[in-house]
N, C-alpha and C positions, 0 to 999 in steps of 0.2 A: 764964397766958401768951399772948402774941400774935408772931406772926411776920408780918413784909412779905410779899405775895403779887406774884407774878410770873406775867401770864399771857404766854403764847408758845402758837405752833401746834405745840407738843411732849407729848407725854404722856410722863413718864417713872414707872417702877415700880421698889417697891423693891430694890435690887442693883445698879440702873442708873446708870450714869456717863454726866454728861453735861456737853460742854462748852460754854461760852457767852462770848459778847463782850457788853459791857454798855457802850452808849453814850448813853441817853436819860437826862435830867438826873436822871428820878425814880428810876430804876432805880440810878445812880451815887450816887444819896442811900439807896437800899436798903444798896448795898455799904458806905456810911461807917455807918449803922445797925447792920449787923452786925461791924464792926469794933469798935463799944463793948459789942458783948455775944458772951457765950462759954455754949454752943456757937454758931459762927455758922451761922445755919440760916435758911431761908425756903421758902415753900411755892410750888413750881411746880403751874401749874393751866392746863389747856388754855381758850384765850380762844374765844369766840365770834364769828360776825360781827359787824360795829361798826352795819349798818344800823339806823335808825331808835332809837339810842338818845339819848335826850335829856341834854342838859346835867342835872348832877347827880342821874342816875338812879345804878343799882347798877351797878358795872361786868359789862361781857357778859361772863363767865364761866361756868363749869361749876362744881359745887357740891361735887365731891370731885376733891381734888389729893394730892401726894406733898411730904412733908416733904423737904427736901433738907439735904445736909451740905456745909458747901466742904470739901472736901479742898486746893486750890490756890489762889490769889488774886494776880493782880500789877497794877499800876497801869501805865498806859502814858504816854506825857509827854504826852499830848493830854487827859489825864483820864479815858481809858476805860479800862475793867477787862476782864481776861481771866481766868474763873472756872473749876476744874471742881470739880462736885459731884455727889454722890453720894446716890442715893434711899436714902429709909430707909422710915417707915411711911405707910400711907395716912390720909388726913385729911377731915373734912368741914372744906369751908370756909363760914365765916361772916365778912361782913364786918362789925367792929364800930367802924372809923372812918378818914378817910382823912386825908393829909397834904398839903396843896397844895405843891407843888415850882416855884419859878420856871423859866422858860424864858428862853432868850435873846432872843426876842421881846417879852416882858414878860407873857407868858400864863403860865398856871398848870395843872400837870396833875396829879393827883390819884396818889398812892403809897398802896395801899389795906392794911390789916393785918386779920388774923383771928385769930381766938381759936384755940389748938390743943385742936383736939378728936377724936380719934383716931377712925378708922372702919376697925377690924380686919376682915380677910375671916373669916366662919364656917367652921370646921373642923370636916369628918366624919369619920367613921368611919375611922382610919388605913390599914386594909387598901382601902376603898372608895378612898381618896385615891389610893391607890398603883396600883390598877386603873386609874384614869381616866388618872393621869398615864402611865402607861404607852402607852395606847392615844393619848394625844395626842401622845408624843413618837416614836410610830411613823408617825404622819401626818406630823409635823417633819422627820422623817430624807426621807420621801417628797418632801415639800414644799420640800425643800432641795436636793435631787438636781435636784428639775427646774426650779427656778428658778433656784438659784445655780450649785453646780458640783458634777462627778461627784465630787470628794473631800470634799462639805461633809459627810458624814458622820463622817468623820476629824476635821473641825474641830468639830463638836457634840461629838463622844466626849472632845476634848480641854478642851474650855471648860466644859461640862454642870455647874452645881453641883449638889450633893447634896442641899443642902435643895430639899422640893418646893415652898416658896413662889418660893425663886429660881429653880427651874428653869420655873417658870411665867412669871415675870420674863424669862427668857432667850428663851423661846418668843414671848412678847408683842411683845419688844424686836425681833424679826428677822424676822415676818411682815409682809412690805408691803401695808400697808393705809392706808386713810386716816386720819387724827387722829382724828375721829370714831369710827371703829370701834375703836381703841384706847381710847377714853375708855370704850366700851361695856364691854371688857374691865378696865378699871382700875374701872369700877364694879361690877363681877360681885359678888353676894351672896356668894359662897363659892369656895374654892380648887377645889374640884371644879369649879364652874360657870365659871371663869375658864379651866379647861385645857378643859369640854365647848367652850364659846363660840368660843376657839381654835382647835380641831379643826375645828368645821363650818367657819369662815373657811378655813382651809389647806385643805382636803378640797374645798371649793367652787372654791378657786385651783387644786388639781392638776387638777381636771376640765375646768376650761376653760382649760390650758394643753395639755392633750394633743391630739394632732394628729386632724383631723377622723376618720380613717379609724380610730380606736381607738374612737370613741365610739360605731360600728356594728358592733363587734364582741358 
């Protein structure tokens, strides 16, 4: 099975819901392709910088993305689309063909398609995963209090999923880091590694957020 590829400056994790506004001709074509297929799915992948990419070269994207299921889809009067997509499983992105889509100026831009290749996280001993998750969530609560608001812990407890995989996604989606750092989290080899990497990023930001006087204590 092949799916269209949507490169963005966004990293989506399993269980994460993303609103999208579709206006480019090639991605409007992607939506129309999805309307002809069931289930309506595409691969969301982090785009790389475009500098130095030659015409006809492979698209400047990362090689791990997330399959997204379309939950809601509406077309605007100008032909653009608004959709709500929900992250499913992690996949390896391997471009297999491209469809040239005409633009208004007469040029064409490619809509890429990838084979559907699942890239599941390695799972460790359940007890070890629970301990690692507990430590990461403790850091997440302290991080949220420092970065967001004093009532952040109540909001976390109210919205935290029960499944460890989705707990990791919840943490990764709410940590303020550059997209490149989120991509590292997405590409983590195991669930435990994802929790540990997220915890390291949070602890670094907690330390940076402390007043200077606290660093000297």
